[in-house]
C-alpha positions as CSV (number, residue, x, y, z in Angstrom):
1,M,9.0,-18.6,22.6
2,I,12.5,-17.4,21.8
3,Q,14.0,-18.9,18.7
4,F,17.5,-18.5,17.4
5,F,18.5,-19.1,13.8
6,T,21.9,-19.9,12.5
7,F,23.0,-19.7,8.9
8,V,26.3,-19.4,7.0
9,I,27.4,-16.4,5.0
10,L,30.6,-17.0,3.2
11,E,31.2,-13.4,2.2
12,A,29.2,-10.5,3.8
13,P,27.4,-8.2,1.3
14,K,27.5,-4.4,1.8
15,V,23.7,-4.4,2.4
16,L,22.0,-7.4,4.1
17,N,18.3,-8.0,3.7
18,V,16.7,-10.5,6.1
19,C,13.2,-11.8,5.5
20,V,11.4,-13.5,8.4
21,K,8.5,-15.7,7.1
22,R,5.6,-15.5,9.5
23,F,3.3,-18.1,8.1
24,Q,2.8,-21.6,9.5
25,S,0.7,-24.6,8.4
26,S,-1.2,-26.9,10.6
27,K,-1.4,-30.7,10.3
28,S,-4.6,-30.3,8.4
29,G,-2.9,-28.0,5.8
30,T,-4.5,-24.7,7.0
31,I,-2.1,-21.8,6.6
32,S,-2.1,-19.0,9.2
33,K,0.1,-16.1,10.2
34,N,2.2,-16.2,13.4
35,H,1.3,-13.0,15.3
36,D,3.9,-13.5,18.0
37,P,6.0,-10.3,18.4
38,I,9.6,-10.3,17.1
39,S,12.2,-8.3,19.0
40,F,15.6,-7.4,17.6
41,G,18.4,-5.0,18.3
42,M,19.6,-2.0,16.3
43,T,22.7,-4.0,15.2
44,L,23.3,-7.4,13.8
45,H,26.7,-9.2,14.1
46,V,27.3,-11.6,11.3
47,I,30.3,-14.1,11.5
48,T,31.8,-14.8,8.1
49,K,34.9,-16.8,7.2
50,Y,36.8,-13.5,7.2
51,G,35.7,-12.1,10.5
52,V,32.7,-10.3,12.0
53,E,30.6,-7.9,10.0
54,I,28.3,-5.4,11.9
55,Y,25.1,-4.2,10.2
56,D,23.0,-1.3,11.5
57,L,19.3,-1.6,11.2
58,S,18.0,1.0,8.7
59,S,14.5,-0.1,7.9
60,V,11.8,-2.6,8.7
61,V,8.9,-3.6,6.4
62,V,5.7,-4.8,8.1
63,H,2.9,-6.7,6.4
64,I,-0.5,-5.7,7.7
65,E,-2.7,-8.5,6.7
66,I,-6.2,-9.0,5.5
67,N,-5.3,-12.7,5.3
68,F,-2.2,-14.7,4.2
69,T,-3.0,-14.1,0.5
70,G,-3.4,-10.3,0.7
71,G,-2.8,-7.2,2.8
72,H,-0.7,-4.0,2.9
73,Y,3.0,-3.3,3.5
74,V,4.3,-0.4,5.6
75,S,8.0,0.6,5.9
76,H,9.6,2.1,9.0
77,C,12.8,3.8,7.9
78,R,15.6,5.5,9.9
79,S,16.8,8.8,8.6
80,K,20.4,10.2,8.9
81,D,19.4,12.0,12.1
82,N,18.3,8.7,13.7
83,T,14.6,9.6,13.6
84,W,12.2,6.9,12.4
85,N,9.6,7.6,9.7
86,T,6.7,5.5,8.7
87,L,6.1,5.2,4.9
88,N,2.7,4.0,4.0
């Protein structure tokens, strides 16, 4: 399922951090992680009251779970020569 999110940024920061919460709760109150893949481009265009700011993707942090209360984080970071490195 493709979802689009809209939010308002009045003044664009130099560095933009976006956090996508991947947890969902059922009607019974059980919490689980949504494992559906997320796809995104290498740039993000943000409309502000002053115009459009363009952000280049430089890193992604991934939570490798044991369960929703624990796990491990891994970073995928782009270097200046546009190669991607995994930091464990």
